[in-house]
C-alpha positions in Angstrom: 33.2 -20.1 -8.3 34.6 -20.3 -4.8 32.1 -19.7 -2.0 32.5 -16.7 0.3 31.6 -18.8 3.1 34.4 -20.1 5.3 33.4 -23.7 5.9 36.8 -24.7 7.3 36.2 -22.2 10.0 32.6 -23.1 10.4 33.4 -26.8 10.8 35.9 -26.0 13.6 33.6 -23.7 15.4 30.8 -26.4 15.3 33.1 -29.1 16.5 34.5 -27.2 19.4 30.9 -26.1 20.5 29.8 -29.6 20.4 32.8 -30.7 22.4 32.2 -27.9 25.0 28.7 -29.5 25.6 30.3 -32.3 27.4 28.0 -34.8 26.0 28.8 -37.9 23.8 29.2 -37.1 20.2 27.8 -39.1 17.3 30.0 -38.2 14.3 27.5 -38.7 11.5 24.9 -36.6 13.5 27.5 -33.8 14.0 28.5 -34.0 10.4 24.7 -33.7 9.3 24.2 -30.7 11.7 27.4 -29.0 10.0 26.3 -29.8 6.5 22.9 -28.3 7.0 24.2 -24.8 7.1 22.5 -22.9 4.3 25.8 -21.9 2.8 27.5 -25.3 3.1 27.9 -26.5 -0.5 26.7 -29.8 -1.8 30.1 -30.6 -3.3 33.3 -29.0 -2.0 36.7 -29.8 -0.4 35.2 -28.8 3.0 34.0 -32.3 3.2 37.7 -33.5 3.3 38.1 -31.8 6.5 34.6 -32.6 7.8 35.2 -36.3 8.3 38.4 -36.0 10.3 37.1 -33.0 12.4 33.9 -34.8 13.4 35.8 -38.2 14.2 38.5 -36.3 16.3 35.8 -34.3 18.2 33.9 -37.5 19.0 37.0 -39.4 20.2 38.7 -36.7 22.2 35.3 -36.0 23.9 35.0 -39.8 24.7 38.6 -40.0 26.0 38.3 -36.8 28.0 41.0 -34.9 26.2 41.2 -31.1 26.6 39.7 -28.5 24.4 43.2 -27.2 23.7 44.1 -30.7 22.5 41.1 -30.8 20.2 41.9 -27.3 18.8 45.4 -28.4 17.9 44.3 -31.6 16.4 41.6 -29.9 14.4 44.2 -27.3 13.2 46.5 -30.1 12.0 43.6 -32.0 10.3 42.6 -28.9 8.4 46.2 -28.1 7.3 46.4 -31.7 5.9 42.8 -31.8 4.3 43.8 -28.6 2.5 46.2 -30.8 0.5 43.2 -32.9 -0.7 42.2 -31.2 -4.1 38.8 -30.6 -5.5 37.6 -33.7 -7.6 40.1 -35.9 -5.9 37.7 -38.9 -6.2 37.5 -38.8 -10.0 41.0 -37.2 -10.8 43.2 -39.2 -8.3 41.1 -42.2 -7.5 40.7 -41.7 -3.8 37.6 -39.9 -2.3 38.5 -37.2 0.0 36.1 -38.5 2.7 38.3 -41.8 2.8 41.5 -39.7 2.9 39.8 -37.9 5.8 39.6 -40.9 7.8 43.2 -41.6 7.1 44.1 -38.0 8.4 41.9 -38.6 11.5 43.6 -41.8 12.3 46.9 -40.6 11.7 46.5 -37.7 13.9 44.6 -40.0 16.7 47.5 -42.5 16.6 50.6 -40.1 16.0 51.4 -42.0 12.9 54.1 -40.7 10.7 55.6 -42.2 7.3 58.1 -43.9 9.7 55.7 -45.6 12.0 55.5 -49.2 12.3 52.3 -50.5 14.1 49.9 -47.8 13.3 51.1 -47.1 9.7 49.2 -50.1 8.5 46.1 -49.2 10.5 45.9 -45.7 9.2 46.1 -47.1 5.6 43.5 -49.8 6.3 40.9 -47.3 7.6 41.4 -45.4 4.3 41.3 -48.4 2.1 38.4 -50.1 3.9 36.1 -46.8 3.6 37.3 -46.3 0.0 36.0 -49.9 -0.8 32.8 -49.0 0.7 32.5 -45.9 -1.2 33.4 -47.5 -4.5 30.7 -50.0 -4.1 28.1 -47.4 -4.8 29.7 -46.1 -8.1 29.8 -42.6 -9.5 29.1 -39.9 -10.0 30.5 -38.1 -7.0 28.4 -37.2 -3.8 30.2 -35.6 -1.1 27.4 -36.2 1.4 27.0 -39.9 0.5 30.6 -40.5 0.8 30.9 -38.8 4.1 28.2 -41.0 5.4 29.7 -44.1 4.1 33.3 -43.2 5.6 31.7 -42.2 9.0 29.7 -45.5 9.1 32.8 -47.4 8.3 34.9 -45.7 11.0 32.6 -46.7 14.0 33.3 -50.5 13.8 36.7 -50.1 12.6 37.7 -48.2 15.8 36.0 -50.7 18.0 37.9 -53.5 16.4 41.3 -51.9 16.2 41.5 -49.6 19.3 38.5 -50.6 21.4 37.1 -47.2 21.0 33.3 -47.3 21.2 31.3 -44.4 19.4 27.6 -44.4 18.7 26.2 -44.5 15.3 22.7 -43.9 14.0 20.9 -47.0 12.9 20.0 -45.1 9.8 21.1 -42.1 8.0 18.5 -40.3 6.0 19.9 -37.8 3.3 18.2 -34.5 3.3 20.4 -33.3 0.4 19.1 -35.1 -2.7 16.8 -32.2 -3.9 20.0 -30.0 -4.2 22.2 -32.6 -5.9 21.9 -32.7 -9.5 23.8 -36.0 -9.7 21.8 -37.8 -7.0 21.5 -41.4 -7.6 18.1 -41.7 -6.0 17.1 -45.2 -5.1 20.7 -46.5 -5.8 21.9 -44.5 -2.9 21.6 -46.2 0.6 20.8 -42.9 2.2 18.1 -41.8 -0.3 14.5 -41.3 1.1 11.5 -39.8 -0.6 
C-alpha cells in the first residue's frame, strides 16, 4: 500500500528550511530529523532521495551556494532518485542509500556518463558505501543503510574534494521498535 504522505515534498521542504537557517548542517542529524516525521515510513524509496538531499543541503550551505541553486539540485536529485525502485537492495543488489550517494556526487561534481576525472569518484562513493552496507548483512533496513551511507560520505568528501562536514560521533537508532526486521545488537546503531 502506497502512503498518502508525500515524503519527497517533505524532504525538500525540510532541507530548504535547514538551509535557510544559515547554520552548518550535519547530514545525519538532518536525516534523522526528517525520518522522525510520524508518517515517514520505516522502509520506502523516500530514503533513496533522502541521502542525496541532506548531503546536497549540507555541502551547498557550507559552500555558500544560493537557495535557488540548492532547489534546482534537489529537484534533479529527486528526479534521479525516483528511478531507484522499491526493494532495489534485494532485487538489484545495490542499496538505494548507496545509489543516493552516487546521485549526490554526480550532481555536486557535474558528472555525466562522458566525464573523465569525476566519473570514477562518483562510482567510488557508491561502491565504498555499498561495501559498508554489505558488511552488516540483511535483511533490509532503510534507516541503518542511510546512516551507513552518510557516515561513509563525510570522510570520503574530505579525502577526495577537501570538503569538511561534521558527523556525529555516534548515531543511535530510535526506529528499532517499528522495524519488524531489526537486527538488534547486530546493528551498529541499535540501542536499548
